[in-house]
N, C-alpha and C positions, 0 to 999 in steps of 0.2 A: 729344958736346955739340951737334952740329948734325944729329943723326939726325932730329930733328923736321922739318927742312926737306925731307929726302929722303922721309920718310913722308908729309908733306903733299903733296909733288909727286906721289907715287904715288897718293894718295887723289884728287887733282885729275884725274890722267890716267884713273883708273878711273871717276870720275864723268863725265868728258867722253865716254869710250867708251860708257858706258851710255846717255847722252843721245843719242849718234849712233845706237846700235842701236834705241832707241825711236823716233827720227825715221824711220829706215829702215822699221821695222815700220808706222809710221803712213802713210808714202808707199805702201808695198805695199798696205795696206788701202784707201787712196784709189784706187789703180789697180784693185783688184778691184771696188770699188764702181762705178767708171766702166764697167768691162767688164760688170758686171751690169745697169747701166742701159741700156747699148747692146743687150744681149741682150733685155731686156724690151721695147725698142722694136722690134728686128728680128724677133723671133719671130712676132708677129701679122702682120707684112708677109710673111714667108716662108710662113706658113700660108695666107694669102690667095692668094698666087701659086700655091702647089701645089694648093690647093683648086680654083681655076679651071682649072689644068692637067689635073687628073684628071677634071674634068667633061667634057672633050673625049673622053676614052677610057673608055668604059663597058665594061670587061672582063667584068663580070658578065653583061651581055647576050650577049656572044659565047660565054662559057662555057655559059650556059643553052641556047644554040642547038645545042650539041653533042649528038649522040645518046647515050643512056644507055650503050650498049655501049662507045662510044669513051671516054667519061668514066671508065667502070669500068676499061678497059685502061690508060688514062693513070695512074689512081690506083694500079693494081697494079704498074706498072713504075717508079713513083716520080717521075713528071714534076713533081708539085707540090713535092716536096722538092728536086729538082734545080733548079727555077726559083728557089726560096728561096735555095739556095746561090749560084747565079749572081748574084742581085740583091744579096746581102750582099757578095760579092766585088767587084762593081762599086762598091758604096757605099764599101767600104774603100779601093779604089783611088782613088776621087775624093777621099776624105779625105786619103790620103797625098800626093796631088798638091798639096794646099793647104799642105803643110809646105815651107818654103823649103829649097832645095838637095836635095830628095828628088825625083828624077825616075826612077821605076822603070820603065824600058822605054819611055819616050816621048821 
């Protein structure tokens, strides 16, 4: 006789749960939009800083000053690949240091 009360209560609880999930999704979307806006602001700033930083060190001029024989030997023994591996490893280490509570060896 009073099953309709229990059924209505379950329907109300289900509705409230769906509304809360929708609000949580909306808040997460808002958070992602804020992060995207921050990245849109920060990326040109970072690019400008690094562009000015790399202007100080013109590596191409130093590499061009190497004799052809030295450049050939360096290429033959894999110096460019080794330098790439080292730079990627340093970049990964820096990124890992930015994660809270992860201090790998420092």
